[in-house]
C-alpha distance (Angstrom), angle and dihedral (degrees) to the residues before:
residue distance angle dihedral
M1 . . .
N2 3.80 . .
I3 3.80 101.2 .
Q4 3.80 95.3 -171.5
N5 3.81 92.8 53.4
L6 3.78 91.3 45.6
K7 3.79 91.5 49.2
E8 3.80 90.7 52.4
Q9 3.80 90.3 50.7
W10 3.79 91.5 49.0
L11 3.81 92.6 47.6
A12 3.81 88.9 51.8
E13 3.82 90.0 53.1
E14 3.78 90.2 48.3
Q15 3.80 91.8 51.0
I16 3.80 95.6 51.8
A17 3.82 95.7 41.8
H18 3.79 105.6 128.0
I19 3.76 135.2 119.7
H20 3.80 136.4 -139.9
G21 3.78 110.6 -149.5
W22 3.81 101.4 -39.3
D23 3.81 99.5 -41.2
F24 3.81 119.2 150.0
S25 3.80 95.3 171.4
H26 3.82 89.1 121.2
L27 3.82 86.4 75.4
S28 3.79 95.6 49.1
G29 3.80 108.0 140.6
R30 3.79 91.2 7.0
M31 3.80 98.6 73.6
D32 3.81 133.7 34.9
E33 3.79 123.6 -162.1
E34 3.78 121.1 -167.3
T35 3.80 108.4 -137.2
D36 3.79 101.4 173.1
F37 3.78 93.6 123.3
P38 3.82 119.8 165.7
W39 3.80 85.7 -105.0
D40 3.79 136.0 41.4
Y41 3.79 109.9 -137.9
R42 3.79 93.1 -150.3
D43 3.81 92.2 49.3
V44 3.81 91.4 48.6
I45 3.80 89.8 53.4
G46 3.80 89.5 47.8
Q47 3.79 89.8 61.1
Y48 3.83 89.5 64.3
L49 3.81 105.5 25.8
Q50 3.80 119.1 104.8
P51 3.83 126.0 167.1
E52 3.80 94.9 -117.1
L53 3.81 94.0 54.9
R54 3.79 121.5 104.7
I55 3.82 106.1 -129.5
L56 3.80 136.0 -171.6
D57 3.80 127.5 -160.7
L58 3.81 112.0 -157.6
D59 3.81 119.1 -151.3
T60 3.79 89.2 4.9
G61 3.82 95.3 -179.9
G62 3.78 104.5 -151.0
G63 3.80 91.8 -20.1
E64 3.82 92.3 -107.0
F65 3.79 97.4 131.2
L66 3.78 93.3 39.2
L67 3.81 92.4 55.1
S68 3.80 90.7 46.2
L69 3.83 88.7 64.7
G70 3.80 89.2 68.3
H71 3.81 93.1 -140.5
P72 3.83 116.4 162.8
H73 3.81 106.0 -86.5
A74 3.81 92.2 -138.5
N75 3.82 88.7 62.3
T76 3.80 95.0 44.5
A77 3.79 131.6 94.2
A78 3.80 131.4 173.7
T79 3.79 141.4 -176.1
E80 3.80 132.2 -156.5
H81 3.80 132.3 166.2
Y82 3.83 106.3 -176.3
P83 3.84 102.6 104.0
P84 3.83 99.0 -134.4
N85 3.80 90.4 49.1
V86 3.81 92.1 44.5
A87 3.80 88.5 58.1
L88 3.80 90.5 47.5
C89 3.80 92.3 50.2
R90 3.78 91.6 50.2
E91 3.80 88.8 53.9
T92 3.80 97.3 44.6
L93 3.81 110.4 24.3
M94 3.78 105.7 35.1
P95 3.83 96.5 55.6
L96 3.81 87.4 55.4
G97 3.79 91.8 56.3
V98 3.79 97.0 -104.8
D99 3.82 111.2 150.0
F100 3.80 97.9 -120.8
R101 3.82 123.2 -177.6
D102 3.80 131.1 -177.1
A103 3.80 99.8 -130.0
D104 3.79 140.8 144.0
A105 3.80 104.8 -116.9
A106 3.81 90.7 -150.0
G107 3.80 92.5 59.6
P108 3.80 137.9 49.2
L109 3.79 111.7 -38.1
P110 3.83 120.4 -135.9
F111 3.79 96.7 -125.5
P112 3.82 133.2 97.8
D113 3.79 123.1 -107.1
E114 3.81 116.2 -74.9
S115 3.80 94.2 9.2
F116 3.81 100.6 142.9
D117 3.79 142.0 54.2
L118 3.81 95.0 -163.8
I119 3.81 131.5 19.2
L120 3.80 121.4 -165.5
N121 3.77 131.1 -164.9
R122 3.80 126.7 174.7
H123 3.81 114.8 -173.9
G124 3.80 92.7 -26.8
D125 3.79 137.7 116.8
F126 3.79 125.8 -91.1
N127 3.78 144.7 -179.8
P128 3.82 111.0 -142.6
S129 3.81 93.5 -156.0
E130 3.81 91.9 53.2
L131 3.79 91.2 45.9
Y132 3.79 89.8 52.6
R133 3.81 90.2 50.2
I134 3.81 97.3 51.7
L135 3.81 97.3 38.2
K136 3.80 120.0 91.0
P137 3.82 117.3 -120.3
G138 3.78 113.4 -86.9
R139 3.81 92.2 20.3
Y140 3.80 133.3 117.9
F141 3.79 146.2 -113.7
I142 3.82 115.9 -158.2
T143 3.79 122.5 -169.5
Q144 3.77 138.9 170.6
Q145 3.79 109.0 -162.3
V146 3.79 137.2 -166.6
G147 3.80 107.1 -120.9
A148 3.79 128.2 -131.1
E149 3.81 94.0 -105.9
N150 3.80 95.4 53.9
D151 3.85 114.0 141.2
R152 3.80 91.0 -8.8
E153 3.80 95.6 146.2
L154 3.81 90.4 57.1
V155 3.81 92.2 44.2
D156 3.80 89.7 51.3
L157 3.80 90.9 48.7
L158 3.81 96.1 50.0
L159 3.82 100.9 28.4
P160 3.82 108.1 22.0
G161 3.78 114.2 -162.9
T162 3.81 94.9 23.6
P163 3.83 110.5 147.8
I164 3.80 118.9 -122.1
S165 3.79 106.2 -89.9
F166 3.82 97.5 -141.0
P167 3.82 108.1 19.1
G168 3.81 92.3 172.9
Q169 3.79 91.8 63.4
Q170 3.79 94.4 103.0
L171 3.79 125.8 120.3
A172 3.81 98.9 -118.4
P173 3.82 99.3 49.8
V174 3.80 92.4 42.6
C175 3.80 90.2 52.7
T176 3.79 87.9 50.8
R177 3.81 90.0 53.9
F178 3.79 90.2 54.6
R179 3.79 93.9 47.0
D180 3.80 90.0 49.3
A181 3.82 88.6 53.9
G182 3.82 90.4 54.5
F183 3.81 101.9 -96.3
E184 3.79 128.5 135.4
I185 3.81 114.2 -133.8
V186 3.80 107.7 -129.5
R187 3.80 97.7 173.6
A188 3.82 134.4 6.6
E189 3.81 125.4 174.8
E190 3.81 136.6 160.3
A191 3.82 134.0 -162.7
R192 3.79 144.1 169.8
R193 3.80 124.6 -149.9
A194 3.82 137.4 177.1
L195 3.81 123.8 -89.4
T196 3.82 111.9 -167.3
F197 3.82 129.9 -166.9
Y198 3.80 121.8 -163.1
D199 3.80 98.5 -165.8
V200 3.79 132.4 28.3
G201 3.81 91.7 -126.7
A202 3.80 88.8 64.8
A203 3.80 89.1 54.0
V204 3.83 89.8 49.6
W205 3.82 91.8 53.3
F206 3.81 90.6 45.6
A207 3.82 93.8 49.5
R208 3.80 91.5 51.1
I209 3.81 91.7 50.2
I210 3.82 95.3 45.9
E211 3.78 90.8 49.2
W212 3.81 95.3 156.3
E213 3.81 89.8 63.7
F214 3.83 93.6 42.4
P215 3.83 103.4 39.6
G216 3.78 113.7 -172.3
F217 3.79 94.3 6.4
S218 3.80 117.4 156.8
V219 3.79 134.8 150.4
E220 3.80 92.2 -116.9
S221 3.80 96.5 49.1
C222 3.81 94.5 41.8
L223 3.80 99.7 36.7
D224 3.81 95.3 120.2
R225 3.79 90.5 50.5
L226 3.80 91.1 48.1
I227 3.79 89.8 52.8
D228 3.81 88.8 51.8
A229 3.82 88.2 49.6
Q230 3.81 90.1 51.7
K231 3.80 90.8 52.1
L232 3.79 90.4 49.7
L233 3.80 91.5 48.6
E234 3.78 91.5 50.8
Q235 3.80 90.1 50.8
Q236 3.80 98.1 49.3
G237 3.82 103.9 18.0
H238 3.79 96.0 -117.9
L239 3.80 147.4 33.3
R240 3.77 114.5 -118.0
C241 3.78 133.9 -166.8
S242 3.80 135.4 157.9
T243 3.76 131.9 -103.0
H244 3.80 117.1 -143.1
R245 3.81 119.3 -151.7
F246 3.78 137.0 165.2
L247 3.79 134.7 -173.0
I248 3.80 127.9 -146.8
V249 3.79 129.6 -177.5
A250 3.80 109.9 -171.6
R251 3.80 127.8 -176.4
K252 3.79 128.2 -152.9
P253 3.84 105.9 -137.6
């Protein structure tokens, strides 16, 4: 193990860590994520999606997934609040006729009451009371969420003792929030799957991108832990942690 060479490689990964939309192609071949959840988010949406419905995608990222649904643009709206993605959405969604708004999904939403037939949210924030307000009666909110325990093994390896960033992100309490807002829970499921890294540099890039899970992470401050991670990788051929996801389909009576 040449620590100086490894450190230089890790610093290079740290320097180039950025993301366009929600694109992890930089880690292609260096990271595997098991996605065989008991549900398929796209298929769940397909059970409710019809061309005439007015839909909203909250925290749409760069709009990539939303556009992949092929829904009529005139019946499509989206929000995003992360500045680089806001700029991307203005370039890609608005020229198509999608009703895009720069808005924090956790706060007041810039839409009138009962505006939408279907609201979608994949790995974004939400405010159940606002969702209830802007959803039409008898219509649905569908979300796949990242759970509180996501990537915890890797966090504990690189930043031992770090508190869970969003401890309330568990299926049961989130369902309670929706019921308290007036929703009926139609479907609720939870799953954990493996996330595997094949080089420590990939984990460095990942930790810098997912900064809310790895607060304060840097190569310099975590160098000893990265060396330990390298030793572990050389012993077992990979670094492995667990993703944590849950699905909720909620109906406004």
